[in-house]
C-alpha positions in Angstrom: 27.8 9.7 6.4 24.3 11.1 6.9 22.8 7.7 6.2 25.1 6.0 8.7 24.2 8.7 11.2 20.5 8.2 10.7 20.8 4.4 11.0 22.8 4.8 14.1 20.2 7.1 15.7 17.2 5.1 14.6 18.8 1.7 15.5 16.4 -1.1 15.1 13.3 1.0 14.7 10.7 -0.4 12.3 7.7 1.1 10.5 4.1 0.1 11.4 4.1 -2.8 8.9 7.4 -4.0 10.2 9.9 -2.9 7.5 13.1 -1.3 8.7 12.9 2.5 9.3 15.9 3.1 7.0 13.8 2.1 4.0 11.6 5.2 4.6 14.6 7.4 4.9 15.9 6.3 1.5 12.5 6.7 0.0 12.4 10.3 1.1 15.7 11.0 -0.6 14.5 9.1 -3.7 11.5 11.4 -4.0 13.7 14.5 -3.5 16.3 13.4 -6.1 14.4 11.4 -8.7 11.0 12.9 -8.3 12.0 16.6 -7.8 15.5 16.9 -9.0 16.9 18.2 -5.7 20.7 18.4 -5.6 21.1 20.5 -2.4 23.3 18.4 -0.2 22.0 19.9 3.0 18.4 19.2 2.0 19.3 15.6 1.1 21.0 15.1 4.4 17.9 16.4 6.1 15.9 13.9 4.1 17.8 11.1 5.9 17.9 12.8 9.3 14.4 14.4 9.3 13.0 12.1 12.1 16.1 12.0 14.3 14.9 14.7 16.8 11.3 13.6 16.8 11.8 9.8 17.0 15.2 9.2 18.7 17.3 10.6 21.5 19.3 12.7 19.0 19.0 16.5 19.3 19.3 19.4 16.9 22.6 20.2 18.5 23.8 16.7 17.7 22.7 17.1 14.1 24.3 20.5 13.8 27.6 19.3 15.3 27.9 16.4 12.9 26.2 17.8 9.7 26.1 21.5 10.0 23.7 24.3 11.0 21.9 24.4 7.7 21.0 20.7 7.7 19.9 21.0 11.3 17.8 24.0 10.4 15.9 21.8 7.9 15.5 19.0 10.4 14.2 21.5 13.0 11.7 22.9 10.6 10.0 19.5 10.0 10.1 18.4 13.6 7.0 18.6 15.8 8.0 20.5 18.9 6.3 21.3 22.2 3.8 23.4 20.4 2.0 20.3 19.3 0.7 18.8 16.0 -2.0 21.3 15.1 0.3 24.3 15.6 3.1 22.5 13.7 0.7 21.9 10.7 -0.4 25.5 10.8 3.2 26.6 10.7 3.9 24.5 7.6 1.5 26.6 5.6 4.1 29.4 5.8 7.2 27.4 5.4 9.9 28.0 2.8 9.8 26.1 -0.5 12.8 23.9 0.5 11.1 23.0 3.8 7.9 22.1 2.0 9.8 19.9 -0.5 11.4 18.1 2.4 8.2 17.6 4.3 6.0 16.7 1.3 8.6 14.1 0.2 8.5 12.6 3.7 4.8 12.5 3.8 4.6 11.1 0.3 6.8 8.2 1.3 4.6 7.6 4.3 1.3 7.5 2.4 2.5 5.1 -0.2 2.2 2.3 2.3 -0.8 3.6 4.2 -2.7 0.4 3.4 -0.2 -1.7 5.4 -0.9 0.1 8.7 -2.5 -2.5 11.0 -5.2 -0.1 12.3 -7.9 0.9 9.8 -8.8 3.9 12.0 -5.2 5.2 11.6 -5.3 4.7 7.9 -8.5 6.8 7.6 -7.4 9.6 9.9 -4.0 9.8 8.2 -5.7 9.9 4.8 -8.0 12.7 5.9 -5.2 14.7 7.4 -3.1 14.3 4.3 -5.9 15.5 2.0 -6.8 18.4 4.2 -3.3 19.6 5.2 -0.7 18.3 2.7 -2.5 18.1 -0.7 -3.0 21.9 -0.7 0.7 22.5 0.1 1.7 20.3 -2.9 1.0 23.2 -5.2 4.5 24.4 -4.3 5.7 22.1 -7.1 3.8 20.8 -10.1 5.3 17.4 -9.8 4.3 17.0 -6.2 0.8 18.3 -7.0 0.4 15.6 -9.6 1.8 12.9 -7.3 -0.5 13.8 -4.4 -3.6 14.2 -6.7 -3.1 10.7 -8.1 -2.5 9.3 -4.6 -5.6 10.9 -3.1 -7.7 9.4 -5.9 -6.2 6.0 -5.5 -6.8 5.9 -1.7 -10.2 7.6 -1.7 -11.8 4.3 -0.7 -10.7 5.3 2.8 -13.3 8.1 2.8 -16.2 5.7 3.3 -17.2 2.1 3.4 -15.8 -0.1 0.7 -19.2 -1.2 -0.5 -19.1 -0.8 -4.3 -17.2 -2.5 -7.1 -15.3 0.8 -7.7 -14.2 1.1 -4.1 -13.2 -2.6 -4.0 -11.1 -2.0 -7.1 -9.2 0.8 -5.5 -8.7 -1.3 -2.3 -7.4 -4.2 -4.4 -5.0 -1.9 -6.3 -3.7 -0.6 -2.9 -3.1 -3.9 -1.1 -1.5 -5.5 -4.2 0.7 -2.4 -4.8 4.1 -3.3 -6.1 3.2 -7.1 -6.2 3.9 -9.0 -9.3 2.7 -12.4 -10.5 4.8 -15.4 -11.5 5.4 -13.8 -14.9 6.4 -10.4 -13.5 3.2 -8.6 -14.4 1.5 -6.4 -11.8 -0.6 -8.7 -9.7 -3.6 -6.3 -9.7 -4.1 -7.1 -13.3 -5.1 -10.7 -12.3 -7.9 -9.7 -9.9 -9.0 -7.0 -12.4 -9.1 -9.8 -15.0 -11.1 -12.2 -12.9 -13.9 -9.7 -12.0 -15.2 -9.1 -15.5 -15.1 -12.9 -16.2 -17.3 -13.3 -13.1 -19.6 -10.5 -14.3 -19.9 -12.1 -17.8 -21.1 -15.3 -16.1 -23.8 -13.5 -14.2 -22.0 -12.6 -10.9 -23.8 -10.0 -8.8 -22.0 -6.9 -7.4 -20.9 -8.7 -4.3 -19.3 -11.5 -6.2 -17.5 -9.0 -8.5 -16.2 -7.4 -5.3 -15.1 -10.7 -4.0 -13.3 -11.4 -7.3 -11.4 -8.1 -6.9 -10.5 -9.0 -3.3 -10.1 -12.7 -3.5 -6.3 -12.7 -3.0 -6.2 -9.7 -0.6 -6.0 -11.8 2.5 -4.0 -14.7 1.2 -1.3 -12.7 -0.6 -1.1 -9.4 1.3 -1.0 -8.0 4.9 -4.7 -7.3 4.7 -6.9 -9.3 7.1 -10.6 -10.3 7.1 -11.0 -8.1 10.2 -9.6 -5.1 8.3 -11.9 -5.8 5.4 -14.8 -5.7 7.8 -13.5 -2.5 9.4 -13.2 -0.9 5.9 -16.9 -1.5 5.4 -16.7 -4.4 2.9 -20.1 -6.1 3.1 -20.3 -9.2 5.2 -21.3 -11.4 2.2 -18.1 -10.3 0.4 -16.0 -10.9 3.4 -17.5 -14.4 3.7 -16.6 -15.2 0.1 -13.1 -13.8 0.5 -12.7 -16.1 3.6 -13.8 -19.1 1.6 -11.5 -18.2 -1.3 -8.5 -17.8 1.0 -6.2 -20.8 1.1 -5.2 -21.3 4.7 -1.7 -22.2 6.0 -1.3 -26.0 6.1 -4.5 -26.7 4.2 -4.3 -29.2 1.3 -5.7 -28.2 -2.0 -8.5 -30.7 -1.7 -9.4 -29.5 1.8 -9.4 -25.9 0.6 -11.7 -26.7 -2.4 -14.0 -28.8 -0.2 -14.3 -25.9 2.3 -14.8 -23.4 -0.5 -17.8 -25.1 -2.1 -19.6 -24.8 1.3 -19.9 -21.2 0.3 -21.8 -21.5 -3.0 -21.6 -17.8 -3.9 -17.8 -18.1 -3.9 -17.7 -20.9 -6.5 -18.3 -18.8 -9.6 -15.6 -16.4 -8.3 -13.2 -19.3 -8.1 -14.1 -20.4 -11.6 -13.4 -16.9 -12.8 -10.0 -16.9 -11.0 -9.1 -20.2 -12.6 -10.2 -19.1 -16.1 -8.1 -15.9 -15.9 -5.1 -17.8 -14.6 -5.5 -20.3 -17.4 -5.8 -17.8 -20.2 -3.3 -18.3 -23.1 -1.9 -14.8 -22.6 -0.9 -15.5 -19.0 0.3 -19.1 -19.6 2.5 -18.0 -22.4 4.6 -15.9 -20.0 5.5 -19.0 -17.9 8.1 -21.7 -18.4 6.7 -25.0 -19.8 7.2 -26.9 -16.4 5.1 -24.3 -14.6 2.5 -24.2 -17.3 2.0 -28.0 -17.0 1.9 -27.9 -13.2 -0.7 -25.2 -13.2 -2.7 -26.9 -15.9 -3.1 -30.0 -13.8 -3.8 -28.0 -10.7 -6.6 -26.0 -12.3 -8.1 -29.1 -14.1 -8.3 -30.9 -10.8 -9.8 -27.9 -9.1 -12.5 -27.6 -11.8 -13.3 -31.3 -11.3 -13.9 -30.8 -7.6 -16.0 -27.7 -8.2 -18.1 -29.7 -10.8 -19.0 -32.4 -8.3 
């Protein structure tokens, strides 16, 4: 009932990256139940309804009438009111444990997809606010403290320009989060496999960064403009652009364009070598293996010209 009520109030609302708002609501409940072992029905209802008052035309009175005063009390405690955001955040520091579990679960759901927000400035400000305001509150539960500590480290590339291999690795891990390759392995393992191959063959730091980010524009919501805003060096952005297969572009046209950026060619070779490794090929069906073998052999022929 609470989920139906939440969906009814939120209607067709979507998150910044375009996914349905209901996905966020279920993620909050998932953190509460599976992450924190919460079984309190009112608190779980509030997990689904926590944004009703703040983001829809629903009121606390509506929530109380349909789901009870206690559920409405939790919703009210995590709703930014007329006092404004700063006063609200100050108040959270003195909130009850249950309210903190609710709000921290909500925030944790939000920050998991921070990299998908279309505005880099928003990504950075939200990261800074989370580290300053919410990470200290996570001590309320050891499990939350561990989750937030790991998250803050993973997204620390938002603290400054992404101008090192280490920062590029964190960015790559973020944008490829939850993606898998054709064999079902985490996709980030591929870009992390291509980078050391490029380094072995003499790639400089910029080329290693390009190896880590070579699929970030082609296969995720990240854009070349966002890479620039994040502080990725222009030379790296140029290589990523060259390595990105554009819509409607034939393979030969793509390769011909790529070789006009000579620094990107060793990165592409590293990409092909990692994709062609026996360990990766063995996880694919024979037909796919043969198709990719021909594709990569042709690509190397073009790159050798």
